[in-house]
C-alpha positions in Angstrom: 15.6 -11.6 13.4 16.0 -8.6 11.4 12.2 -8.1 11.3 12.4 -8.1 15.6 15.2 -6.1 15.8 12.6 -4.0 13.6 9.9 -4.3 16.0 12.3 -3.4 18.7 13.7 -0.1 17.2 10.5 1.1 16.3 8.7 0.1 19.4 11.8 1.3 22.0 12.0 4.5 19.6 8.4 5.5 20.8 9.3 4.6 24.7 11.7 7.1 24.4 10.4 9.2 22.0 7.8 10.0 24.9 10.3 11.1 27.4 12.5 13.2 24.6 9.4 15.3 23.8 9.0 15.6 27.6 11.6 16.8 28.3 12.1 20.5 27.4 9.0 21.2 30.0 10.5 18.4 32.2 13.7 20.8 32.5 11.6 24.0 33.4 9.8 22.0 36.2 13.1 20.6 37.5 16.6 22.5 38.0 19.8 20.8 37.5 20.6 19.3 41.1 17.2 17.4 41.0 18.7 15.6 37.8 21.7 15.2 39.4 20.0 13.1 42.1 18.3 11.0 39.7 21.2 10.7 37.9 23.2 9.3 41.1 20.1 7.2 41.7 20.0 5.7 38.3 24.4 5.1 38.4 23.8 3.4 41.3 21.4 1.1 39.9 23.0 1.0 36.4 25.9 -0.4 38.3 23.9 -3.2 40.4 21.6 -4.3 37.5 24.4 -6.2 36.7 24.5 -8.3 39.9 21.2 -8.3 40.8 20.1 -11.5 39.3 24.0 -12.6 38.9 22.9 -12.7 34.8 21.2 -16.1 35.5 18.3 -15.2 33.4 20.1 -15.3 29.9 20.4 -19.2 30.3 16.0 -19.0 29.7 16.7 -19.2 25.9 19.4 -22.0 26.6 16.7 -24.2 28.3 14.0 -26.4 26.2 11.2 -27.0 28.9 9.1 -24.3 29.9 9.4 -25.6 33.7 13.4 -25.0 34.0 12.5 -21.9 31.9 10.3 -20.8 34.8 12.6 -22.2 37.5 15.3 -20.5 36.0 12.7 -17.0 36.3 12.1 -18.0 40.0 15.8 -18.3 40.8 16.4 -14.3 39.7 12.7 -13.2 41.3 14.4 -14.2 44.8 18.5 -13.8 44.5 17.2 -9.8 42.5 15.2 -9.6 46.6 18.0 -10.5 48.4 20.6 -8.5 46.6 18.9 -5.8 46.4 18.8 -5.6 50.5 22.8 -6.2 50.4 22.8 -3.3 48.1 21.4 -0.5 50.4 23.6 -1.5 53.3 26.6 -1.3 50.9 25.8 2.1 49.8 25.5 3.2 53.1 29.1 1.8 54.1 30.5 3.3 51.5 29.1 6.6 51.5 30.1 6.8 55.6 33.7 6.3 54.2 33.4 8.2 50.9 30.9 10.4 51.5 29.4 10.2 48.3 25.9 11.7 48.0 24.1 12.5 50.7 20.2 10.8 50.4 17.2 11.2 52.9 15.8 8.4 54.6 13.1 8.5 51.6 15.3 8.9 49.0 16.8 5.9 50.0 13.8 3.4 50.4 13.2 4.5 46.6 16.6 3.7 45.6 16.2 0.3 47.7 12.6 -0.5 45.9 14.1 0.5 42.3 16.6 -1.6 42.5 14.3 -4.1 43.5 12.0 -3.3 40.6 14.1 -3.3 38.1 15.8 -6.7 38.5 12.6 -8.6 38.4 11.8 -6.4 35.2 15.1 -7.3 33.3 14.6 -11.5 34.9 11.3 -11.4 33.0 11.7 -8.9 29.9 14.2 -12.3 29.3 11.2 -15.0 30.1 9.7 -13.2 27.5 12.2 -13.7 24.8 13.1 -17.3 26.2 9.3 -17.8 24.7 9.4 -15.6 21.9 7.9 -12.5 23.0 9.8 -9.5 22.1 6.7 -7.7 21.7 5.9 -7.6 24.6 8.8 -6.8 25.9 8.6 -3.5 24.0 4.7 -2.8 25.4 6.0 -2.8 28.5 8.4 -0.3 28.5 6.4 1.9 26.1 3.4 1.6 29.3 6.5 2.5 31.7 8.0 5.5 30.0 3.8 7.3 29.7 3.2 6.6 33.4 6.6 7.5 34.5 6.4 11.3 32.6 2.7 11.7 34.2 3.9 11.4 37.1 6.9 13.6 36.7 4.7 16.2 35.8 2.3 15.4 38.6 4.7 15.5 41.2 6.4 18.5 40.2 3.1 20.5 41.5 3.0 18.3 43.9 6.6 18.3 45.9 7.9 21.7 44.3 10.1 20.1 41.0 12.7 18.9 43.4 14.4 15.8 43.1 12.9 12.9 45.4 9.7 13.9 42.5 12.2 12.2 40.0 13.1 9.2 41.6 9.6 8.5 42.9 8.7 8.8 39.1 11.1 6.7 38.0 9.6 4.0 40.4 6.3 4.2 39.9 6.7 3.3 36.0 8.8 0.6 36.4 6.0 -0.9 38.3 3.2 -0.4 36.0 6.1 -2.6 33.3 6.5 -5.0 36.0 3.1 -5.4 36.8 2.4 -5.7 32.4 5.2 -8.2 32.2 3.7 -10.1 35.3 0.7 -10.2 33.9 2.0 -10.9 30.2 4.0 -14.0 31.9 1.1 -15.5 34.4 -0.5 -16.7 30.6 3.0 -18.6 30.6 2.9 -20.7 33.5 0.0 -21.4 34.4 0.2 -24.6 33.5 3.9 -25.5 34.5 4.0 -26.9 38.3 5.8 -25.4 40.9 9.6 -25.3 40.7 11.1 -28.0 43.0 14.2 -26.8 45.3 16.1 -30.1 43.4 15.8 -28.5 40.0 16.6 -25.0 40.5 19.9 -26.1 42.4 20.1 -28.4 39.1 19.9 -25.1 36.9 22.5 -23.6 39.8 25.0 -25.7 39.4 24.4 -25.9 35.2 25.1 -22.5 34.6 27.4 -21.6 37.6 29.5 -20.0 34.4 27.2 -17.3 33.7 27.7 -14.8 37.2 31.4 -15.0 36.5 31.9 -14.7 33.2 28.3 -12.4 32.5 27.8 -10.7 36.0 31.4 -9.3 36.1 31.8 -7.7 32.3 28.7 -6.6 32.4 29.5 -4.7 35.8 32.7 -3.7 33.8 30.7 -1.6 31.3 28.4 0.0 33.6 30.7 0.9 36.4 32.9 2.3 33.1 29.8 4.0 32.0 28.3 5.1 35.1 31.7 6.7 36.6 31.4 10.1 35.0 28.7 10.4 36.9 30.3 9.6 40.4 33.6 11.5 40.1 31.6 14.8 38.6 29.7 15.1 41.9 32.8 14.9 44.1 34.2 17.4 41.5 32.1 19.5 40.5 28.3 19.7 42.7 24.5 18.8 41.9 24.1 20.8 39.5 27.4 19.9 37.2 26.3 16.6 37.8 22.7 17.3 36.7 24.0 19.2 33.2 25.8 15.8 32.2 23.0 13.3 33.2 20.4 15.3 31.9 22.3 15.5 28.2 23.3 11.6 29.0 19.7 10.3 29.9 17.6 12.2 27.0 20.5 11.6 24.2 22.4 8.2 25.4 20.1 6.3 27.7 17.4 5.3 24.5 20.3 3.8 22.9 21.8 2.3 25.5 18.4 0.3 26.0 18.1 -0.1 22.1 21.4 -2.3 22.3 20.5 -3.9 25.4 17.4 -4.7 23.8 18.9 -5.7 20.4 21.5 -7.6 22.1 18.8 -9.7 23.9 17.2 -10.9 20.0 20.3 -11.5 18.6 21.6 -13.9 21.8 19.4 -16.9 20.5 19.7 -16.3 16.9 23.3 -16.6 17.2 23.4 -19.1 19.7 21.8 -21.6 17.3 23.7 -20.9 14.4 26.6 -21.7 16.3 25.0 -24.2 17.9 24.2 -25.9 14.2 27.6 -25.2 13.1 26.2 -22.6 10.5 28.0 -19.4 9.2 27.3 -16.4 11.1 29.6 -13.7 8.9 26.9 -12.8 6.5 24.7 -12.3 9.7 27.6 -10.2 11.0 28.8 -8.2 8.8 24.0 -7.2 8.2 23.8 -6.3 11.5 26.7 -4.4 11.6 25.2 -2.3 8.3 21.3 -2.2 10.2 23.4 -0.4 13.6 25.9 1.2 12.1 22.8 3.0 10.3 20.7 3.9 13.1 24.2 5.0 14.6 24.9 7.3 11.5 21.0 8.7 11.7 21.4 9.6 16.1 24.7 11.1 15.5 23.1 13.9 13.3 19.8 14.0 14.8 21.8 15.1 18.4 24.0 17.2 16.4 21.5 19.4 14.8 19.5 19.4 18.3 21.9 20.6 20.2 22.4 23.9 18.1 19.0 24.2 19.8 19.2 23.2 23.0 19.0 26.6 25.2 15.9 27.2 22.8 14.7 23.6 23.1 15.2 23.0 27.6 15.1 26.6 28.3 17.8 29.1 29.1 19.4 28.6 31.6 20.8 25.0 30.8 24.1 26.6 29.5 26.6 24.5 28.7 24.0 21.6 27.0 24.9 22.3 23.4 28.7 21.6 24.4 28.1 18.5 26.8 25.6 17.3 23.5 27.7 17.6 21.2 30.4 15.4 23.6 28.7 12.2 24.1 27.4 12.2 20.9 29.8 10.1 18.5 31.0 7.9 21.5 27.4 6.9 22.5 26.8 6.2 18.4 30.0 4.1 18.8 28.3 2.2 21.8 25.3 1.5 19.4 26.9 -0.6 16.8 29.3 -2.4 19.5 27.9 -3.1 22.4 25.1 -5.5 21.1 27.7 -7.2 19.0 29.1 -8.2 22.2 27.0 -11.4 22.2 29.3 -13.4 19.7 32.2 -13.4 22.1 29.4 -14.7 24.3 28.7 -17.3 21.8 31.6 -18.0 20.4 32.7 -19.3 23.9 35.5 -16.2 24.3 34.3 -14.8 26.8 37.9 -14.1 28.4 38.5 -11.7 25.7 35.7 -9.7 26.1 37.0 -9.7 30.0 40.1 -8.3 28.9 38.5 -5.3 26.5 35.8 -4.0 29.2 38.9 -4.8 32.3 41.3 -2.3 29.9 37.7 0.5 28.9 37.4 0.5 32.8 40.9 1.1 33.5 41.6 3.8 30.6 38.0 5.3 32.2 39.4 5.5 35.6 42.9 7.0 35.1 41.5 9.8 32.1 38.6 10.8 35.9 41.6 10.7 38.1 44.4 12.2 36.2 42.7 14.4 34.5 40.9 15.6 37.3 42.3 19.1 37.7 40.7 20.3 34.1 37.9 22.0 34.0 34.2 20.0 33.0 34.2 20.0 29.7 38.1 19.4 29.2 37.4 16.6 31.5 34.7 15.2 29.6 36.0 15.0 25.9 38.9 13.7 27.1 36.5 10.4 28.3 34.7 10.5 25.4 37.3 10.2 23.4 38.2 7.7 25.1 35.3 5.9 24.6 35.4 6.9 20.8 38.5 4.7 20.5 37.7 2.1 22.6 34.1 0.7 20.9 36.1 0.8 18.0 38.5 -1.4 19.0 35.6 -3.4 20.6 34.0 -4.0 17.0 37.3 -5.7 15.5 37.9 -7.6 18.2 34.6 -9.0 17.7 34.7 -9.4 13.8 38.3 -10.7 13.6 37.2 -13.4 16.3 34.1 -14.0 13.9 36.1 -14.3 10.7 38.6 -17.1 12.6 35.2 -18.9 13.8 34.1 -18.7 9.7 37.2 -20.6 8.7 37.5 -23.2 11.8 34.2 -24.2 9.7 36.0 -24.7 6.8 38.4 -26.5 7.8 41.7 -24.4 7.8 42.4 -23.2 10.6 42.3 -24.6 14.4 40.7 -21.3 16.9 
């Protein structure tokens, strides 16, 4: 497993390194308002991702036959298509009621296709992981980011650096990734028969708890992480949102993607150990140690780079240094705790995971609402301190359940 995690880590580090290396130039081609639009679109897409396929893709590593894996992939693709359309109409309705963010018709269409593509990429990633093809997933992400950066530069020249160029480039990069993943997956599906409707319905019934248990929890997580974008849009406007989102995308989003990739790799390993009644405490501690090392490295690099933020990204990005310093600590803690959440699912402790996620969401919502009269940096500081505490608490809760599982295997207690 550690070899796979290392491959994912260095692959994603390369992919995100491409984005980071291009960010000093992009920050000079696009202003804060353009990144504010991108931030809003990605926040909306991030909130929708956990429910686009109702998390049925996570059943793929749990089934044995190639026919069942393909059936689940087809189920996910159909769900993504339907829910993406519903999501856009839902956004239009909410925007009429609350006036979140004014978008042109073209921007709205791009956002809809981004939802569709993003959901299919996620389903295809889990399909490849179920066959142990983790490296293919990483290669697809590298292709996506290379194309994304090239498109951002070209579109900045063609449409004068407005926000539409950033979201269109995001879509183009995702489409390239999806095409690559479909090409790789085609080799695996050539020997499979076309899935029958009856078999698909059987799988939907067998894994019917996934939408309730995993989609709900992942939705809460996504809402919590993206709430600042929605509130900052309302409180401070597009430029401030652009400042926050630029720092978040450069210094935080890469670790979020890495954590997701690691959790996907860990899922099968820990599931196999639980199924075959093997101990997991030692593996849990070794994994935690590896994640802590990665988090410490990230935090030190982020703090050092923050001191030179204006030199690196441009003198007009005033306040970027303070934002980077505030968000770095909770993001480092997130890298340690979040990938280990698959253990709570594996140990059938989903209700505790949902309780923690609900508490996290409510705390963030209250902090953003009750501190709305604070200035931007005071409000952001209140949220990041809360997040740091919650991620540390999260790791402690997971550790307790792992210890209880070990004791149950030894026959000392009943969990």
